[in-house]
N, C-alpha and C positions, 0 to 999 in steps of 0.2 A: 748435525755433526759440526764439530769445530776443529781447529788445529790441535786442540788439547786431546782429541780422541786418537791421534796417530802415534805410532811407535816408529822410531827412526834408528839408524845405525850411528853409534858413536865412532869417533876416530879410531878407537881400538877394536872396532867390530862388534862390540856388545850392543844390545838393544836398549834403547832409552824411550820410555813412555813420556810423551810431552805433557801428560797429565800433571807431572811435577811442576809445570809452569802455570797451571790453571790459576786464575786470579791475577796474573801479571800482564802487563802490556808488553807485547813482543814486537821486535823488528826482525823479520826473517829475511835473510839475504843470501843470494848465491854469489860466492866469492871465487877469486882466482889470484894467485900470487905473482903472475907474470903479465898482468894486464895494465893498461894505461890508467885504470881506475883503482889499482891496488893501493894507492896512497889513501883511499877512503878508509882503510883499516884504522888509521889514526883517529879520524872523526867518529867512526863506529865505537872505538874504545872510549873516547872522551864522552860520548853520549851514554854509553853503558855505565861508566864510572859515575857520571853526574847523577844518574837517576836510579841505579840498581837498588840502592837502599830503600827506595820508595816503590819498588815493585815493577821495575822495567828490566828487560833482558834483550840483548842482541843474540840471535841464533844464526850462526854462519854455516853454510853448506857449500863446501868446495865443489866446483863443477869444471870439467874439462871439455865441455861441448863447444866452446867458443874460441876458435883460434888455438886450440890445444894449449891454453894459457895456465892450466893447472895440472901439469904432468906428474907431479910428485906423489909419493905415498902419503897416506894420512899422517903418519909420524913426521915426515919431512915438512908437510904443510903446517902442522901444529908448531914444530920447531921454528920454522920461518916466521910465523905470526908472533910467537912469544919473543923471539930474538929481536925482530925488527920493529914490532909495534907494541910489545909488552901486553898482549891481549889477555884479558881475564874472562871474556865471554866464551861460551861453549862453541867449539868448532867441531862439527860432526863429520861423519864419513862422507866420502865423495858421492855425489848423486848426479843423475841426469835429470834435467828440468824439462826437457822436451822429448818428444818421440814416444814410441811404443813402450820403451822401458823407463819412462819418466817415473821418478819417485812419486808414490801416491800422495804424499803431502803437497808436493808441488803441483800435481794435477788438480788437487782440491783448491789450492790458493789461486791458480790461474782461472778456474771456473768461477770462483767467487768474485774475483776482481780482474776481469779482462783488461787488456791494454787498450791503446788507441784504436778507434774504429771497431771495437769489440773483438779484436784478435786475442787469442789466449797465449800464443807462443811467447816465451821469454826471448827477448831480442839480443841480450848480451849479459856479461857478468855484472854483478852489483845491482841487479834488480831487487827491489825491496818491497816487502809487504808489512804493513802495520796492522797488528792484531790487538783488539781491545781485551781487557781483563775478562770479559764475558765470552770471548772467542769469536767476535765478529771481525771479519777481514775488512778493516776500515778503509784502507787505501793502498794503492799500488804506485810505486815510483820507479822511474827509469834509471838507468845507470848514471846519467849525468846529474841526477839530483843528489847533492851531497848530504851526508849525515847532519851537518850543521844546519842545513835548510829545513830539516825535519823536526827540530826541537819543539816548535810550537804545536805541531800535530801530535807529537809524543805526549806533551804535557796535557793537551786536550783529551787524548785517549785515556791517559792516566786518571783524569778528573772524572771520567765517566759520562753517562748520558745526561 
């Protein structure tokens, strides 16, 4: 099983098969629009634009589990991102990343790449998972790792094994 085998909710509530991203390098991120890390949207967009034509996509999943920092509706979140950061990468429906009702994709990602000391729980907004074009969950990054700091890892994942 890989992230490409999952189906997730789009911001409009429709279902999206991640199969459509098979063969691309992905950076999957839990995001929030009222967080101290929200400014990372600019770096995520820059990374997405710089490498999208070569098979890279950022996939953003709004989450309200940390400090209630993503209280808006999916439409409000998408509008905020487009207006303030001119985002062109997909922003999906809101998810829970921890707990009994965690989205299955996020449960999978956490199991494949646990955090520090083997813990699986997501600690905060803007946790990132790098996925290779083959579907391997290559690396997990904490909130304080900026998108700019990931560029070399993205390029290496795009180059393949």
